[in-house]
KOLLOSE-693028 format. One record per atom (N, C-alpha, C): residue number from 1; atom name; x, y, z. Coordinates in steps of 0.1 Angstrom, whole numbers. Layout:
PT   seq   atom      c1      c2      c3
PT   NUM     CA       X       Y       Z
...
***
This chain:
PT   seq   atom      c1      c2      c3
PT     1      N     277     294    -186
PT     1     CA     270     303    -177
PT     1      C     264     314    -185
PT     2      N     252     318    -183
PT     2     CA     246     329    -190
PT     2      C     247     341    -182
PT     3      N     252     352    -188
PT     3     CA     253     364    -181
PT     3      C     241     373    -183
PT     4      N     237     381    -174
PT     4     CA     225     390    -175
PT     4      C     229     401    -184
PT     5      N     221     405    -194
PT     5     CA     223     417    -202
PT     5      C     220     429    -194
PT     6      N     227     440    -196
PT     6     CA     223     452    -190
PT     6      C     217     461    -201
PT     7      N     208     470    -196
PT     7     CA     202     479    -205
PT     7      C     211     491    -208
PT     8      N     210     496    -220
PT     8     CA     219     507    -224
PT     8      C     209     518    -228
PT     9      N     211     530    -222
PT     9     CA     203     541    -226
PT     9      C     204     544    -240
PT    10      N     193     550    -246
PT    10     CA     193     553    -260
PT    10      C     204     562    -264
PT    11      N     207     573    -257
PT    11     CA     218     582    -260
PT    11      C     231     575    -260
PT    12      N     233     567    -249
PT    12     CA     246     560    -248
PT    12      C     247     550    -259
PT    13      N     236     543    -263
PT    13     CA     236     533    -273
PT    13      C     240     540    -286
PT    14      N     235     552    -289
PT    14     CA     238     558    -302
PT    14      C     252     563    -302
PT    15      N     258     567    -291
PT    15     CA     272     571    -290
PT    15      C     281     559    -292
PT    16      N     279     548    -286
PT    16     CA     288     537    -287
PT    16      C     285     528    -299
PT    17      N     273     529    -304
PT    17     CA     269     521    -316
PT    17      C     272     506    -313
PT    18      N     269     502    -301
PT    18     CA     271     488    -297
PT    18      C     259     479    -299
PT    19      N     248     484    -300
PT    19     CA     235     476    -301
PT    19      C     232     473    -316
PT    20      N     229     461    -319
PT    20     CA     225     457    -333
PT    20      C     212     463    -336
PT    21      N     210     467    -348
PT    21     CA     197     471    -353
PT    21      C     188     459    -354
PT    22      N     176     461    -349
PT    22     CA     166     449    -348
PT    22      C     154     452    -355
PT    23      N     146     442    -357
PT    23     CA     133     443    -364
PT    23      C     124     433    -357
PT    24      N     111     436    -354
PT    24     CA     102     428    -347
PT    24      C      96     418    -358
PT    25      N      96     405    -354
PT    25     CA      90     395    -362
PT    25      C      79     388    -353
PT    26      N      68     385    -359
PT    26     CA      57     378    -351
PT    26      C      54     365    -357
PT    27      N      49     356    -349
PT    27     CA      45     343    -353
PT    27      C      35     337    -344
PT    28      N      25     331    -349
PT    28     CA      15     324    -341
PT    28      C      21     310    -338
PT    29      N      22     306    -326
PT    29     CA      27     293    -322
PT    29      C      16     286    -314
PT    30      N      16     273    -314
PT    30     CA       7     265    -306
PT    30      C       9     268    -291
PT    31      N      -2     268    -284
PT    31     CA      -2     271    -269
PT    31      C       8     263    -262
PT    32      N      10     250    -264
PT    32     CA      20     242    -256
PT    32      C      34     247    -258
PT    33      N      37     252    -270
PT    33     CA      51     257    -273
PT    33      C      52     271    -266
PT    34      N      42     279    -266
PT    34     CA      42     292    -259
PT    34      C      44     290    -244
PT    35      N      37     280    -239
PT    35     CA      38     277    -225
PT    35      C      52     273    -221
PT    36      N      58     265    -230
PT    36     CA      72     260    -227
PT    36      C      82     272    -228
PT    37      N      80     281    -237
PT    37     CA      88     292    -238
PT    37      C      87     301    -225
PT    38      N      75     302    -220
PT    38     CA      73     310    -207
PT    38      C      79     303    -196
PT    39      N      78     289    -195
PT    39     CA      84     282    -184
PT    39      C     100     283    -184
PT    40      N     106     282    -196
PT    40     CA     120     283    -198
PT    40      C     124     298    -194
PT    41      N     117     307    -198
PT    41     CA     120     321    -195
PT    41      C     120     323    -180
PT    42      N     110     318    -174
PT    42     CA     109     319    -159
PT    42      C     121     312    -152
PT    43      N     124     300    -157
PT    43     CA     134     292    -150
PT    43      C     148     299    -152
PT    44      N     150     305    -164
PT    44     CA     163     311    -166
PT    44      C     163     326    -162
PT    45      N     152     331    -158
PT    45     CA     150     345    -154
PT    45      C     155     354    -166
PT    46      N     149     351    -177
PT    46     CA     151     358    -190
PT    46      C     138     362    -196
PT    47      N     138     371    -205
PT    47     CA     126     375    -212
PT    47      C     122     365    -222
PT    48      N     109     365    -225
PT    48     CA     104     356    -236
PT    48      C     111     359    -249
PT    49      N     114     372    -252
PT    49     CA     121     376    -264
PT    49      C     135     371    -264
PT    50      N     142     370    -253
PT    50     CA     155     365    -253
PT    50      C     155     350    -256
PT    51      N     146     343    -250
PT    51     CA     144     329    -253
PT    51      C     142     326    -268
PT    52      N     133     334    -273
PT    52     CA     130     333    -288
PT    52      C     142     336    -297
PT    53      N     149     346    -293
PT    53     CA     161     349    -301
PT    53      C     171     338    -300
PT    54      N     173     332    -289
PT    54     CA     182     321    -287
PT    54      C     178     309    -296
PT    55      N     165     306    -295
PT    55     CA     159     294    -303
PT    55      C     160     297    -318
PT    56      N     157     309    -322
PT    56     CA     158     312    -336
PT    56      C     172     312    -341
PT    57      N     181     317    -333
PT    57     CA     195     317    -337
PT    57      C     201     302    -339
PT    58      N     197     294    -329
PT    58     CA     201     280    -329
PT    58      C     195     273    -342
PT    59      N     182     276    -345
PT    59     CA     176     269    -356
PT    59      C     183     274    -369
PT    60      N     186     287    -370
PT    60     CA     192     292    -383
PT    60      C     206     286    -384
PT    61      N     213     284    -373
PT    61     CA     227     278    -374
PT    61      C     225     264    -379
PT    62      N     215     256    -373
PT    62     CA     213     242    -377
PT    62      C     210     241    -392
PT    63      N     201     250    -397
PT    63     CA     197     250    -411
PT    63      C     209     253    -420
PT    64      N     217     263    -416
PT    64     CA     229     266    -424
PT    64      C     239     254    -424
PT    65      N     240     248    -413
PT    65     CA     249     236    -413
PT    65      C     243     225    -422
PT    66      N     230     223    -421
PT    66     CA     224     212    -429
PT    66      C     226     216    -444
PT    67      N     224     228    -448
PT    67     CA     226     232    -462
PT    67      C     241     230    -466
PT    68      N     250     234    -457
PT    68     CA     264     232    -460
PT    68      C     268     217    -463
PT    69      N     262     209    -454
PT    69     CA     265     194    -455
PT    69      C     258     189    -468
PT    70      N     246     194    -471
PT    70     CA     240     189    -484
PT    70      C     248     193    -496
PT    71      N     253     206    -496
PT    71     CA     261     210    -507
PT    71      C     274     202    -509
PT    72      N     280     199    -497
PT    72     CA     292     191    -497
PT    72      C     289     177    -503
PT    73      N     277     171    -499
PT    73     CA     274     158    -503
PT    73      C     271     158    -518
PT    74      N     264     168    -523
PT    74     CA     261     169    -537
PT    74      C     274     171    -545
PT    75      N     284     178    -540
PT    75     CA     297     179    -547
PT    75      C     304     166    -547
PT    76      N     302     158    -537
PT    76     CA     308     144    -537
PT    76      C     301     136    -548
PT    77      N     289     136    -549
PT    77     CA     281     129    -559
PT    77      C     286     133    -573
PT    78      N     287     146    -575
PT    78     CA     291     152    -588
PT    78      C     305     147    -591
PT    79      N     314     146    -581
PT    79     CA     327     141    -583
PT    79      C     329     126    -584
PT    80      N     318     119    -582
PT    80     CA     318     104    -583
PT    80      C     323      98    -570
PT    81      N     323     105    -559
PT    81     CA     328     100    -546
PT    81      C     315      94    -539
PT    82      N     311      82    -543
PT    82     CA     299      76    -538
PT    82      C     302      61    -535
PT    83      N     294      55    -526
PT    83     CA     295      41    -523
PT    83      C     283      34    -528
PT    84      N     285      23    -535
PT    84     CA     274      15    -540
PT    84      C     264      11    -530
PT    85      N     251      12    -532
PT    85     CA     241       8    -523
PT    85      C     242      -6    -519
PT    86      N     244     -15    -529
PT    86     CA     245     -29    -525
PT    86      C     257     -32    -516
PT    87      N     268     -25    -517
PT    87     CA     279     -27    -508
PT    87      C     275     -23    -494
PT    88      N     268     -12    -493
PT    88     CA     264      -7    -479
PT    88      C     254     -17    -473
PT    89      N     245     -21    -481
PT    89     CA     235     -31    -476
PT    89      C     241     -44    -472
PT    90      N     251     -49    -480
PT    90     CA     258     -61    -476
PT    90      C     265     -59    -462
PT    91      N     272     -48    -461
PT    91     CA     279     -45    -449
PT    91      C     269     -44    -437
PT    92      N     258     -37    -439
PT    92     CA     248     -36    -428
PT    92      C     242     -49    -424
PT    93      N     239     -57    -434
PT    93     CA     234     -71    -431
PT    93      C     244     -80    -424
PT    94      N     257     -77    -426
PT    94     CA     267     -85    -419
PT    94      C     270     -82    -405
PT    95      N     265     -70    -400
PT    95     CA     268     -65    -387
PT    95      C     263     -75    -376
PT    96      N     252     -82    -378
PT    96     CA     247     -91    -368
PT    96      C     252    -105    -369
PT    97      N     263    -107    -377
PT    97     CA     268    -120    -380
PT    97      C     281    -122    -372
PT    98      N     286    -134    -373
PT    98     CA     299    -137    -367
PT    98      C     311    -131    -374
PT    99      N     309    -128    -387
PT    99     CA     319    -123    -396
PT    99      C     315    -110    -403
PT   100      N     314     -99    -396
PT   100     CA     310     -86    -402
PT   100      C     320     -82    -412
PT   101      N     314     -76    -423
PT   101     CA     323     -71    -434
PT   101      C     329     -58    -430
PT   102      N     340     -54    -436
PT   102     CA     346     -41    -433
PT   102      C     337     -30    -439
PT   103      N     338     -18    -433
PT   103     CA     330      -7    -438
PT   103      C     334      -4    -452
PT   104      N     324      -3    -461
PT   104     CA     327       0    -475
PT   104      C     333      13    -477
PT   105      N     342      15    -486
PT   105     CA     349      28    -488
PT   105      C     348      31    -503
***
């Protein structure tokens, strides 16, 4: 469930120091994407900016995870923890047969 954010007055914000410092970023996007953002914002009763922050945060998290997995895979290769391509191909080819091979390790 998504909770509605409440506005904080500038003086209260400065006292509590609860609001993150922000910076405006701009991007030109194709009209169909802009229209979808507007539709989602209307459906969720959220601002366009809130939708964009959610989308950008999700994309950054995805890219960070992709990088982490890539670094992990490269470390495996460097350590020699690999599976021979021919073994994987033979296993894949056997999947549609009566006697599939065990998963190569």
